[in-house]
DSSP file (Angstrom, degrees, kcal/mol; ACC not computed):
  #  RESIDUE AA STRUCTURE BP1 BP2  ACC     N-H-->O    O-->H-N    N-H-->O    O-->H-N    TCO  KAPPA ALPHA  PHI   PSI    X-CA   Y-CA   Z-CA
    1    1 A M     >        0   0    0      0, 0.0     4,-2.1     0, 0.0     5,-0.2   0.000 360.0 360.0 360.0 -37.5    8.5   52.2   20.7
    2    2 A K  H  >  +     0   0    0      1,-0.2     4,-1.2     2,-0.2     0, 0.0   0.921 360.0  44.6 -61.4 -46.0    6.8   49.4   22.6
    3    3 A N  H  > S+     0   0    0      1,-0.2     4,-1.1     2,-0.2    -1,-0.2   0.844 111.0  55.1 -67.6 -34.2    4.5   48.5   19.7
    4    4 A T  H  > S+     0   0    0      1,-0.2     4,-0.8     2,-0.2     3,-0.3   0.888 103.2  54.4 -67.2 -40.3    7.3   48.7   17.2
    5    5 A S  H >X S+     0   0    0     -4,-2.1     4,-3.1     1,-0.2     3,-0.6   0.872 105.1  53.8 -65.0 -35.1    9.6   46.3   19.1
    6    6 A W  H 3X S+     0   0    0     -4,-1.2     4,-2.1     1,-0.2    -1,-0.2   0.808 100.1  61.6 -68.7 -27.9    6.8   43.6   19.1
    7    7 A K  H 3< S+     0   0    0     -4,-1.1    -1,-0.2    -3,-0.3    -2,-0.2   0.772 115.9  33.1 -66.6 -24.8    6.5   43.9   15.3
    8    8 A I  H <X S+     0   0    0     -4,-0.8     4,-1.5    -3,-0.6    -2,-0.2   0.848 119.9  48.5 -94.6 -44.9   10.1   42.7   15.1
    9    9 A V  H  X S+     0   0    0     -4,-3.1     4,-2.9     1,-0.2     5,-0.2   0.887 105.1  58.0 -67.7 -41.7   10.3   40.4   18.1
   10   10 A A  H  X S+     0   0    0     -4,-2.1     4,-2.4     1,-0.2    -1,-0.2   0.930 108.9  42.6 -60.6 -49.8    7.2   38.4   17.4
   11   11 A P  H  > S+     0   0    0      0, 0.0     4,-2.2     0, 0.0    -1,-0.2   0.896 115.7  50.0 -65.0 -36.6    8.2   37.1   13.9
   12   12 A I  H  X S+     0   0    0     -4,-1.5     4,-2.3     2,-0.2    -2,-0.2   0.923 111.2  48.9 -65.9 -42.3   11.7   36.4   15.1
   13   13 A S  H  X S+     0   0    0     -4,-2.9     4,-2.6     1,-0.2     5,-0.2   0.907 110.0  51.6 -62.2 -42.5   10.4   34.4   18.1
   14   14 A A  H  X S+     0   0    0     -4,-2.4     4,-2.5    -5,-0.2    -1,-0.2   0.902 110.1  49.2 -61.9 -40.9    8.0   32.5   15.8
   15   15 A L  H  X S+     0   0    0     -4,-2.2     4,-2.7     2,-0.2    -1,-0.2   0.902 110.8  49.7 -64.8 -41.2   10.9   31.6   13.5
   16   16 A V  H  X S+     0   0    0     -4,-2.3     4,-2.6     2,-0.2     5,-0.2   0.932 112.2  47.4 -63.8 -45.5   13.1   30.5   16.4
   17   17 A V  H  X S+     0   0    0     -4,-2.6     4,-2.5     1,-0.2    -2,-0.2   0.920 113.5  48.7 -61.8 -43.6   10.3   28.3   17.8
   18   18 A A  H  X S+     0   0    0     -4,-2.5     4,-2.8    -5,-0.2    -2,-0.2   0.918 112.3  48.2 -62.4 -43.8    9.7   26.8   14.3
   19   19 A A  H  X S+     0   0    0     -4,-2.7     4,-2.6     2,-0.2    -2,-0.2   0.917 113.0  47.0 -64.5 -43.4   13.4   26.1   13.8
   20   20 A V  H  X S+     0   0    0     -4,-2.6     4,-2.6     2,-0.2    -1,-0.2   0.913 113.9  48.5 -65.2 -41.9   13.8   24.4   17.2
   21   21 A S  H  X S+     0   0    0     -4,-2.5     4,-2.6    -5,-0.2    -2,-0.2   0.931 112.2  48.5 -62.8 -45.8   10.6   22.3   16.6
   22   22 A W  H  X S+     0   0    0     -4,-2.8     4,-2.4     1,-0.2    -2,-0.2   0.921 113.0  47.8 -59.7 -45.8   11.8   21.3   13.1
   23   23 A Y  H  X S+     0   0    0     -4,-2.6     4,-2.2     1,-0.2    -1,-0.2   0.907 112.2  50.0 -63.0 -41.8   15.2   20.3   14.5
   24   24 A G  H  X S+     0   0    0     -4,-2.6     4,-2.4     2,-0.2    -2,-0.2   0.912 110.7  48.5 -63.9 -43.3   13.6   18.4   17.4
   25   25 A V  H  X S+     0   0    0     -4,-2.6     4,-2.7     1,-0.2     5,-0.2   0.916 111.1  50.9 -63.0 -43.3   11.3   16.4   15.1
   26   26 A R  H  X S+     0   0    0     -4,-2.4     4,-2.3    -5,-0.2    -1,-0.2   0.905 111.0  48.6 -61.2 -41.5   14.2   15.6   12.8
   27   27 A R  H  X S+     0   0    0     -4,-2.2     4,-1.4     2,-0.2    -2,-0.2   0.911 112.1  48.2 -65.8 -42.1   16.3   14.3   15.7
   28   28 A I  H  X S+     0   0    0     -4,-2.4     4,-0.6     1,-0.2     3,-0.3   0.932 114.2  46.5 -63.3 -45.2   13.4   12.2   17.0
   29   29 A N  H >< S+     0   0    0     -4,-2.7     3,-0.7    82,-0.2    -2,-0.2   0.873 108.4  56.0 -64.9 -36.9   12.8   10.7   13.6
   30   30 A A  H 3< S+     0   0    0     -4,-2.3    -1,-0.2     1,-0.2    -2,-0.2   0.816 111.4  43.9 -65.4 -29.9   16.5   10.1   13.0
   31   31 A R  H 3< S+     0   0    0     -4,-1.4    -1,-0.2    -3,-0.3    -2,-0.2   0.507  81.6 124.8 -94.0  -4.4   16.6    8.0   16.2
   32   32 A A    <<  -     0   0    0     -3,-0.7   104,-0.1    -4,-0.6   103,-0.0  -0.350  58.0-134.4 -59.6 127.8   13.4    6.1   15.6
   33   33 A E        -     0   0    0      1,-0.1    -1,-0.1    -2,-0.1     3,-0.1  -0.500  28.1 -92.4 -81.0 151.3   14.2    2.4   15.8
   34   34 A P        -     0   0    0      0, 0.0    -1,-0.1     0, 0.0     4,-0.1  -0.365  49.0-110.0 -59.5 141.7   12.8    0.0   13.2
   35   35 A P        -     0   0    0      0, 0.0   101,-0.0     0, 0.0   100,-0.0  -0.344  43.3 -87.0 -70.3 156.6    9.6   -1.5   14.3
   36   36 A V  S    S+     0   0    0      1,-0.2     3,-0.0    -3,-0.1     2,-0.0  -0.927 104.0  39.7-105.0 132.2    9.4   -5.1   15.2
   37   37 A P  S    S+     0   0    0      0, 0.0     2,-0.3     0, 0.0    -1,-0.2   0.455  70.1 146.9 -98.9 142.6    8.9   -7.3   13.3
   38   38 A L        +     0   0    0     -4,-0.1     2,-0.2     2,-0.1    65,-0.0  -0.866  48.3  35.6-118.4 162.2   10.9   -6.5   10.2
   39   39 A G  S    S-     0   0    0     -2,-0.3     7,-0.5    63,-0.1     2,-0.5  -0.540 101.0 -32.8  95.1-162.9   12.4   -9.0    7.9
   40   40 A V  E     +A   45   0A   0     -2,-0.2     2,-0.4     5,-0.1     5,-0.2  -0.843  50.4 175.5-105.5 129.7   11.3  -12.5    7.0
   41   41 A S  E >  S-A   44   0A   0      3,-2.8     3,-1.2    -2,-0.5    -2,-0.0  -0.988  75.9  -9.9-133.8 124.6    9.3  -14.7    9.3
   42   42 A A  T 3  S-     0   0    0     -2,-0.4    -1,-0.1     1,-0.3     3,-0.1   0.859 130.2 -55.9  55.7  37.6    8.0  -18.1    8.2
   43   43 A G  T 3  S+     0   0    0      1,-0.2     2,-0.3     0, 0.0    -1,-0.3   0.632 120.3  94.2  75.8  14.7    8.9  -17.2    4.6
   44   44 A R  E <  S-A   41   0A   0     -3,-1.2    -3,-2.8     3,-0.0    -1,-0.2  -0.918  73.1-114.3-135.5 159.1    6.9  -14.0    4.6
   45   45 A L  E     -A   40   0A   0     -2,-0.3    -5,-0.1    -5,-0.2    -7,-0.1  -0.532  52.0 -86.0 -82.4 160.7    7.2  -10.3    5.2
   46   46 A A        -     0   0    0     -7,-0.5    12,-0.2    -2,-0.2    -1,-0.1  -0.257  45.0-104.4 -66.3 153.7    5.3   -8.8    8.2
   47   47 A E        -     0   0    0      1,-0.1    12,-0.1    -3,-0.1    -1,-0.1  -0.365  40.8-100.6 -69.0 156.2    1.7   -7.6    7.9
   48   48 A C        -     0   0    0     10,-0.3    12,-0.1     1,-0.1    -1,-0.1  -0.494  37.6-114.0 -72.8 149.3    1.0   -3.9    7.7
   49   49 A P        -     0   0    0      0, 0.0    -1,-0.1     0, 0.0     5,-0.1  -0.212  36.2 -96.2 -71.5 177.4   -0.2   -2.2   10.8
   50   50 A D  S    S+     0   0    0      2,-0.1     4,-0.1     3,-0.1    -2,-0.0   0.634  96.8  99.1 -71.5 -13.8   -3.7   -0.8   11.0
   51   51 A S  S    S-     0   0    0      1,-0.1     3,-0.3    86,-0.1    88,-0.1  -0.400  82.0-123.1 -75.6 153.1   -2.5    2.7   10.0
   52   52 A P  S    S+     0   0    0      0, 0.0    88,-0.2     0, 0.0    90,-0.2   0.308  91.6  91.8 -79.8  11.5   -2.8    3.8    6.4
   53   53 A N  S    S+     0   0    0     85,-0.6    81,-2.2    84,-0.1     2,-0.3  -0.092  75.9  72.6 -97.9  36.9    1.0    4.5    6.1
   54   54 A C  E     -B  133   0B   0     -3,-0.3     2,-0.3    79,-0.2    79,-0.2  -0.997  51.4-174.4-148.9 142.2    1.9    1.1    4.8
   55   55 A V  E     +B  132   0B   0     77,-2.2    77,-2.8    -2,-0.3     2,-0.3  -0.980  14.9 166.2-132.7 149.8    1.5   -0.9    1.5
   56   56 A A  E     -Bc 131  65B   0      8,-2.7    10,-1.7    -2,-0.3    75,-0.2  -0.992  44.7-125.5-158.5 158.0    2.3   -4.5    0.9
   57   57 A T  S    S+     0   0    0     73,-2.3     2,-0.6    -2,-0.3    74,-0.1   0.750 108.5  49.5 -78.0 -24.5    1.8   -7.4   -1.5
   58   58 A V  S    S+     0   0    0     72,-0.4     2,-0.3   -12,-0.2   -10,-0.3  -0.877  80.3 132.3-117.9  97.6    0.5   -9.6    1.3
   59   59 A S        -     0   0    0     -2,-0.6     6,-0.1    -3,-0.2   -12,-0.0  -0.998  52.3-147.2-146.2 144.4   -2.1   -7.6    3.2
   60   60 A N  S    S+     0   0    0     -2,-0.3    -1,-0.1   -12,-0.1     3,-0.1   0.630  85.6  80.4 -83.0 -14.8   -5.6   -8.4    4.4
   61   61 A D  S >> S-     0   0    0      1,-0.1     3,-1.7   -13,-0.0     4,-0.8  -0.840  70.0-153.2 -96.7 116.3   -6.6   -4.8    3.9
   62   62 A P  T 34 S+     0   0    0      0, 0.0     3,-0.3     0, 0.0    -1,-0.1   0.782  95.3  61.4 -59.6 -26.5   -7.5   -4.0    0.2
   63   63 A D  T 34 S+     0   0    0      1,-0.2    -3,-0.0    -3,-0.1    -2,-0.0   0.721 111.1  39.3 -71.7 -19.6   -6.5   -0.3    0.8
   64   64 A Q  T <4 S+     0   0    0     -3,-1.7    -8,-2.7    -9,-0.1    -1,-0.2   0.495  95.9 106.6-103.5  -6.9   -3.0   -1.4    1.7
   65   65 A Q  B  <  +c   56   0B   0     -4,-0.8    -8,-0.2    -3,-0.3    -7,-0.1  -0.492  37.7 171.4 -84.7 143.2   -2.6   -4.2   -0.9
   66   66 A M        -     0   0    0    -10,-1.7    64,-0.1    -2,-0.2    -7,-0.1  -0.963  38.3 -98.8-138.9 154.9   -0.5   -4.0   -4.1
   67   67 A P        -     0   0    0      0, 0.0    -9,-0.1     0, 0.0   -10,-0.1  -0.466  40.2-111.6 -75.4 147.7    0.4   -6.8   -6.6
   68   68 A P        -     0   0    0      0, 0.0    61,-0.2     0, 0.0   -12,-0.0  -0.252  31.5-110.6 -69.0 165.2    3.8   -8.5   -6.3
   69   69 A L  E     -D  128   0B   0     59,-2.4    59,-2.9     1,-0.0     2,-0.2  -0.727  28.9-116.3 -95.1 146.4    6.4   -8.1   -9.0
   70   70 A P  E     -D  127   0B   0      0, 0.0    57,-0.3     0, 0.0     2,-0.2  -0.521  33.7-103.4 -77.7 150.3    7.4  -10.9  -11.4
   71   71 A L        -     0   0    0     55,-1.7     2,-0.6    -2,-0.2     4,-0.1  -0.496  26.2-152.5 -66.7 142.7   10.9  -12.3  -11.2
   72   72 A R  S    S-     0   0    0      2,-0.4     2,-0.3    -2,-0.2     9,-0.1  -0.913  71.7 -33.4-116.8  99.3   13.1  -11.0  -14.1
   73   73 A G  S    S-     0   0    0     -2,-0.6     2,-0.1     4,-0.1    -2,-0.0  -0.698 120.2 -19.7  82.2-143.7   15.6  -13.8  -14.6
   74   74 A D  S  > S-     0   0    0     -2,-0.3     4,-2.4    -3,-0.1    -2,-0.4  -0.337  76.5 -93.8 -90.7 179.5   16.5  -15.5  -11.3
   75   75 A A  H  > S+     0   0    0      1,-0.2     4,-2.7     2,-0.2     5,-0.2   0.903 123.7  51.5 -60.6 -43.3   16.0  -14.1   -7.8
   76   76 A A  H  > S+     0   0    0      1,-0.2     4,-2.1     2,-0.2    -1,-0.2   0.916 111.5  46.6 -62.7 -43.5   19.5  -12.6   -7.6
   77   77 A Q  H  > S+     0   0    0      2,-0.2     4,-2.0     1,-0.2    -1,-0.2   0.911 113.5  49.2 -64.2 -42.1   19.2  -10.8  -10.9
   78   78 A S  H  X S+     0   0    0     -4,-2.4     4,-2.1     1,-0.2    -2,-0.2   0.924 112.4  46.5 -64.3 -45.4   15.8   -9.4  -10.0
   79   79 A L  H  X S+     0   0    0     -4,-2.7     4,-2.9     1,-0.2    -1,-0.2   0.853 109.4  55.2 -67.6 -33.5   16.9   -8.2   -6.6
   80   80 A Q  H  X S+     0   0    0     -4,-2.1     4,-2.1    -5,-0.2    -1,-0.2   0.904 107.7  49.7 -63.8 -40.0   20.0   -6.6   -8.2
   81   81 A A  H  X S+     0   0    0     -4,-2.0     4,-1.9     2,-0.2    -2,-0.2   0.914 113.2  46.0 -64.2 -42.5   17.7   -4.7  -10.5
   82   82 A I  H  X S+     0   0    0     -4,-2.1     4,-2.8     2,-0.2     5,-0.3   0.911 109.9  54.2 -66.0 -42.3   15.6   -3.5   -7.6
   83   83 A R  H  X S+     0   0    0     -4,-2.9     4,-1.8     1,-0.2    -2,-0.2   0.902 109.2  48.3 -58.9 -41.6   18.7   -2.6   -5.6
   84   84 A A  H  X S+     0   0    0     -4,-2.1     4,-0.6     2,-0.2    -1,-0.2   0.882 112.5  49.0 -66.9 -38.8   19.9   -0.4   -8.5
   85   85 A L  H >< S+     0   0    0     -4,-1.9     3,-1.0     1,-0.2     4,-0.3   0.937 112.9  45.3 -66.0 -47.4   16.5    1.3   -8.8
   86   86 A V  H >< S+     0   0    0     -4,-2.8     3,-1.7     1,-0.3    -1,-0.2   0.836 103.0  65.4 -68.7 -31.6   16.1    2.1   -5.1
   87   87 A A  H 3< S+     0   0    0     -4,-1.8    -1,-0.3    -5,-0.3     5,-0.2   0.757  95.6  59.9 -61.2 -23.0   19.7    3.3   -4.9
   88   88 A K  T << S+     0   0    0     -3,-1.0    -1,-0.3    -4,-0.6    -2,-0.2   0.619  82.2  99.4 -79.7 -13.2   18.6    6.2   -7.2
   89   89 A I  S X  S-     0   0    0     -3,-1.7     3,-1.3    -4,-0.3    -3,-0.0  -0.615  85.5-110.4 -76.8 127.0   16.0    7.4   -4.7
   90   90 A P  T 3  S+     0   0    0      0, 0.0     3,-0.1     0, 0.0    17,-0.1  -0.264  97.8  12.9 -57.5 142.2   17.4   10.4   -2.7
   91   91 A R  T 3  S+     0   0    0      1,-0.2    16,-2.1    15,-0.1     2,-0.3   0.732  93.6 138.0  63.9  27.0   18.0    9.7    0.9
   92   92 A S  E <   -E  106   0B   0     -3,-1.3     2,-0.4    14,-0.2    -1,-0.2  -0.775  28.6-176.8-100.1 149.0   17.8    5.9    0.5
   93   93 A R  E     -E  105   0B   0     12,-1.9    12,-2.7    -2,-0.3     2,-0.5  -0.989  30.4-120.3-146.1 134.7   20.2    3.5    2.2
   94   94 A L  E     +E  104   0B   0     -2,-0.4    10,-0.3    10,-0.2     3,-0.1  -0.637  33.0 174.1 -73.0 120.7   20.5   -0.3    2.0
   95   95 A A  E     +     0   0B   0      8,-2.9     2,-0.3    -2,-0.5     9,-0.2   0.713  62.6   9.7-101.7 -27.0   20.0   -1.5    5.6
   96   96 A A  E     +E  103   0B   0      7,-1.9     7,-2.6     2,-0.0    -1,-0.3  -0.977  49.5 177.3-156.9 140.7   20.0   -5.3    5.1
   97   97 A A  E     +E  102   0B   0     -2,-0.3     2,-0.4     5,-0.2     5,-0.2  -0.861  18.7 155.9-145.4 107.1   20.7   -7.7    2.3
   98   98 A E  E >   -E  101   0B   0      3,-2.0     3,-1.5    -2,-0.3     2,-0.3  -0.935  63.5 -56.2-138.8 111.8   20.4  -11.4    3.2
   99   99 A G  T 3  S-     0   0    0     -2,-0.4     0, 0.0     1,-0.3     0, 0.0  -0.393 125.1  -7.1  60.8-119.9   19.8  -14.1    0.6
  100  100 A N  T 3  S+     0   0    0     -2,-0.3    21,-2.7    21,-0.1     2,-0.4   0.099 119.5  93.3 -94.7  21.5   16.5  -13.2   -1.2
  101  101 A Y  E <   +EF  98 120B   0     -3,-1.5    -3,-2.0    19,-0.2     2,-0.4  -0.944  45.9 178.8-123.4 136.0   15.7  -10.3    1.1
  102  102 A L  E     -EF  97 119B   0     17,-2.3    17,-2.6    -2,-0.4     2,-0.4  -0.993   4.3-171.7-130.1 141.0   16.5   -6.6    0.9
  103  103 A R  E     -EF  96 118B   0     -7,-2.6    -8,-2.9    -2,-0.4    -7,-1.9  -0.994   5.7-173.6-133.4 130.8   15.6   -3.8    3.3
  104  104 A F  E     -EF  94 117B   0     13,-3.1    13,-2.6    -2,-0.4     2,-0.5  -0.872  16.9-145.1-117.0 151.4   16.1   -0.1    2.6
  105  105 A E  E     -EF  93 116B   0    -12,-2.7   -12,-1.9    -2,-0.3     2,-0.5  -0.982  19.1-172.4-112.2 127.4   15.6    2.9    4.8
  106  106 A I  E     -EF  92 115B   0      9,-2.3     9,-2.5    -2,-0.5     2,-0.3  -0.983   8.4-152.2-124.7 123.9   14.3    6.0    3.0
  107  107 A R  E     - F   0 114B   0    -16,-2.1     7,-0.2    -2,-0.5     2,-0.1  -0.721  17.1-119.9 -97.4 142.9   14.1    9.4    4.7
  108  108 A T     >  -     0   0    0      5,-2.3     4,-0.6    -2,-0.3    -1,-0.0  -0.439  25.6-121.5 -74.2 156.2   11.7   12.1    3.8
  109  109 A R  T  4 S+     0   0    0      2,-0.1    -1,-0.1     1,-0.1    -2,-0.0   0.937  97.3  31.6 -67.7 -49.9   13.2   15.4    2.7
  110  110 A W  T  4 S+     0   0    0      1,-0.1    -1,-0.1     2,-0.0   -84,-0.1   0.946 132.4  18.4 -84.3 -49.2   11.9   17.9    5.3
  111  111 A L  T  4 S-     0   0    0    -86,-0.1   -82,-0.2     2,-0.1    -1,-0.1   0.476  94.2-122.8-106.2  -2.2   11.3   16.1    8.6
  112  112 A G     <  +     0   0    0     -4,-0.6    -3,-0.1     1,-0.2     2,-0.0   0.742  43.3 173.0  71.5  23.3   13.5   13.1    8.1
  113  113 A F        -     0   0    0     -6,-0.1    -5,-2.3     1,-0.1     2,-0.5  -0.397  26.9-131.4 -61.8 142.7   10.7   10.5    8.7
  114  114 A V  E     -F  107   0B   0     -7,-0.2    21,-2.8   -85,-0.2     2,-0.4  -0.851  18.7-166.4-104.0 131.2   12.0    7.0    7.9
  115  115 A D  E     -FG 106 134B   0     -9,-2.5    -9,-2.3    -2,-0.5     2,-0.6  -0.952  14.9-141.8-110.3 134.4   10.2    4.5    5.8
  116  116 A D  E     -FG 105 133B   0     17,-2.9    17,-2.2    -2,-0.4     2,-0.5  -0.868  18.1-169.8 -96.0 122.0   11.2    0.9    5.8
  117  117 A V  E     -FG 104 132B   0    -13,-2.6   -13,-3.1    -2,-0.6     2,-0.3  -0.960   7.3-175.3-118.1 118.5   11.0   -0.7    2.3
  118  118 A E  E     -FG 103 131B   0     13,-3.3    13,-1.9    -2,-0.5     2,-0.4  -0.872  10.9-169.6-119.5 146.8   11.4   -4.4    2.1
  119  119 A F  E     -FG 102 130B   0    -17,-2.6   -17,-2.3    -2,-0.3     2,-0.4  -0.996   0.9-173.5-132.8 138.8   11.6   -6.9   -0.8
  120  120 A L  E     -FG 101 129B   0      9,-3.0     9,-3.0    -2,-0.4     2,-0.4  -0.956  14.3-148.8-134.8 114.7   11.5  -10.7   -0.7
  121  121 A A  E     - G   0 128B   0    -21,-2.7     7,-0.2    -2,-0.4   -21,-0.1  -0.700   9.8-168.2 -81.6 130.5   12.1  -12.8   -3.8
  122  122 A V  E >>> - G   0 127B   0      5,-3.3     5,-1.6    -2,-0.4     3,-1.3  -0.843   3.6-173.3-120.7  90.7   10.1  -16.0   -3.7
  123  123 A P  G >45S+     0   0    0      0, 0.0     3,-0.5     0, 0.0    -1,-0.1   0.830  81.9  60.8 -56.5 -35.7   11.5  -18.2   -6.5
  124  124 A E  G 345S+     0   0    0      1,-0.3    -2,-0.0     2,-0.1     0, 0.0   0.827 114.5  35.5 -62.3 -30.3    8.8  -20.9   -6.0
  125  125 A E  G <45S-     0   0    0     -3,-1.3    -1,-0.3     2,-0.2     3,-0.1   0.497 105.0-130.1 -97.3  -6.9    6.1  -18.3   -6.8
  126  126 A E  T <<5S+     0   0    0     -4,-0.9   -55,-1.7    -3,-0.5     2,-0.3   0.869  71.2 112.7  55.8  39.6    8.3  -16.5   -9.4
  127  127 A E  E   < -DG  70 122B   0     -5,-1.6    -5,-3.3   -57,-0.3     2,-0.5  -0.914  64.5-136.6-137.5 161.1    7.4  -13.3   -7.6
  128  128 A I  E     -DG  69 121B   0    -59,-2.9   -59,-2.4    -2,-0.3     2,-0.3  -0.985  23.1-158.8-118.1 118.8    8.9  -10.5   -5.5
  129  129 A H  E     - G   0 120B   0     -9,-3.0    -9,-3.0    -2,-0.5     2,-0.3  -0.684  13.6-173.8 -92.6 150.9    6.9   -9.5   -2.5
  130  130 A F  E     - G   0 119B   0     -2,-0.3   -73,-2.3   -11,-0.2   -72,-0.4  -0.958  17.6-165.7-143.6 163.0    7.4   -6.1   -0.9
  131  131 A R  E     -BG  56 118B   0    -13,-1.9   -13,-3.3    -2,-0.3     2,-0.4  -0.977   4.0-174.0-147.8 133.2    6.3   -4.0    2.0
  132  132 A S  E     +BG  55 117B   0    -77,-2.8   -77,-2.2    -2,-0.3     2,-0.4  -0.977  17.1 162.7-133.4 119.7    6.8   -0.3    2.5
  133  133 A A  E     -BG  54 116B   0    -17,-2.2   -17,-2.9    -2,-0.4     2,-0.2  -0.993  37.6-118.4-142.5 143.1    5.8    1.3    5.9
  134  134 A S  E     - G   0 115B   0    -81,-2.2   -19,-0.2    -2,-0.4   -81,-0.1  -0.564  19.2-143.5 -74.6 141.5    6.5    4.5    7.8
  135  135 A R  S    S+     0   0    0    -21,-2.8     2,-0.3    -2,-0.2    -1,-0.1   0.865  80.1  22.7 -74.1 -36.5    8.2    4.0   11.1
  136  136 A T  S    S+     0   0    0    -22,-0.4    -1,-0.1  -104,-0.1     2,-0.0  -0.830  99.0  32.5-128.4 164.6    6.3    6.7   12.9
  137  137 A G  S    S-     0   0    0     -2,-0.3   -84,-0.1     1,-0.1     3,-0.1  -0.214  71.0-102.5  86.5-176.7    3.1    8.6   12.6
  138  138 A Y  S    S+     0   0    0      1,-0.3   -85,-0.6   -86,-0.1     2,-0.3   0.757  93.2  36.0-114.7 -56.5   -0.3    7.5   11.2
  139  139 A S        -     0   0    0    -87,-0.1    -1,-0.3   -88,-0.1   -86,-0.1  -0.785  46.0-174.4-104.8 147.7   -0.8    8.9    7.7
  140  140 A D    >   -     0   0    0     -2,-0.3     3,-1.4   -88,-0.2    -1,-0.1   0.253  47.0-118.2-117.3   8.4    1.9    9.3    5.1
  141  141 A L  T 3  S-     0   0    0      1,-0.3   -88,-0.1     2,-0.1    -2,-0.1   0.789  72.6 -57.9  57.7  30.3   -0.4   11.1    2.6
  142  142 A G  T 3> S+     0   0    0    -90,-0.2     4,-2.4     3,-0.0    -1,-0.3   0.574 101.1 132.4  82.9  10.2    0.1    8.2    0.1
  143  143 A V  H <> S+     0   0    0     -3,-1.4     4,-2.7     1,-0.2     5,-0.2   0.917  70.9  49.0 -63.5 -45.5    3.9    8.5   -0.1
  144  144 A N  H  > S+     0   0    0      1,-0.2     4,-2.4     2,-0.2     5,-0.2   0.926 113.5  46.5 -62.7 -44.1    4.6    4.8    0.4
  145  145 A R  H  > S+     0   0    0      2,-0.2     4,-2.5     1,-0.2     5,-0.2   0.936 113.6  48.7 -63.1 -46.1    2.1    3.7   -2.3
  146  146 A S  H  X S+     0   0    0     -4,-2.4     4,-2.2     1,-0.2    -2,-0.2   0.916 112.4  48.6 -60.4 -43.4    3.4    6.3   -4.7
  147  147 A R  H  X S+     0   0    0     -4,-2.7     4,-2.4     1,-0.2    -1,-0.2   0.929 112.9  46.8 -63.2 -44.9    7.0    5.3   -4.2
  148  148 A M  H  X S+     0   0    0     -4,-2.4     4,-2.7     1,-0.2    -1,-0.2   0.852 110.5  52.9 -69.6 -33.3    6.2    1.6   -4.6
  149  149 A Q  H  X S+     0   0    0     -4,-2.5     4,-2.5    -5,-0.2    -1,-0.2   0.910 110.7  47.9 -64.2 -41.1    4.2    2.3   -7.7
  150  150 A A  H  X S+     0   0    0     -4,-2.2     4,-2.4     2,-0.2    -2,-0.2   0.909 113.1  47.3 -66.0 -42.0    7.1    4.2   -9.2
  151  151 A I  H  X S+     0   0    0     -4,-2.4     4,-2.7     2,-0.2     5,-0.2   0.937 113.2  48.9 -63.9 -45.8    9.6    1.4   -8.3
  152  152 A A  H  X S+     0   0    0     -4,-2.7     4,-2.7     1,-0.2    -2,-0.2   0.923 112.3  48.4 -60.8 -44.8    7.2   -1.2   -9.8
  153  153 A E  H  X S+     0   0    0     -4,-2.5     4,-1.5     2,-0.2    -1,-0.2   0.923 113.4  46.3 -62.2 -45.5    6.8    0.8  -13.0
  154  154 A A  H  < S+     0   0    0     -4,-2.4    -1,-0.2     2,-0.2    -2,-0.2   0.907 113.7  49.4 -64.7 -40.4   10.5    1.3  -13.4
  155  155 A Y  H >< S+     0   0    0     -4,-2.7     3,-1.1     1,-0.2    -2,-0.2   0.921 112.3  47.0 -63.6 -45.2   11.2   -2.3  -12.7
  156  156 A L  H 3< S+     0   0    0     -4,-2.7    -1,-0.2     1,-0.2    -2,-0.2   0.753 110.6  53.3 -70.4 -23.9    8.6   -3.6  -15.2
  157  157 A N  T 3<        0   0    0     -4,-1.5    -1,-0.2     1,-0.2    -2,-0.2   0.318 360.0 360.0 -94.2   7.7    9.9   -1.2  -17.9
  158  158 A Q    <         0   0    0     -3,-1.1    -1,-0.2    -4,-0.2    -2,-0.1   0.493 360.0 360.0 -73.7 360.0   13.5   -2.3  -17.7
């Protein structure tokens, strides 16, 4: 009887520990505050951190760099098109919209990690700069780059 009960108790205990851990990670991620600095400073978006979980149009690291998007019409029209595209992404939410700047928060499906995705239209350059970075952790397994490539492709094919 003793050996039989452990065959039942051990898997149930493992499931309980996994569920509690998953719930705890989701709660921690849900409360993670945006890193500082976000937004526009001196007419630019912030640099990416040294971790590989960020991509941006303005980066000193070639592994994090992506090309900016061209304006399509004026800045307002271009940002409206981007806003509509990002709104289609599951678990995305517009967090800030000020002038030529947009910031979205996009949560991952399983653990609820938050990525901050920013866009800045620069009419003088006829470009839209962007930055996409995970709030927590070190690696994102290429999620930010893949997402920004998909957004860029959809935007350019409109």
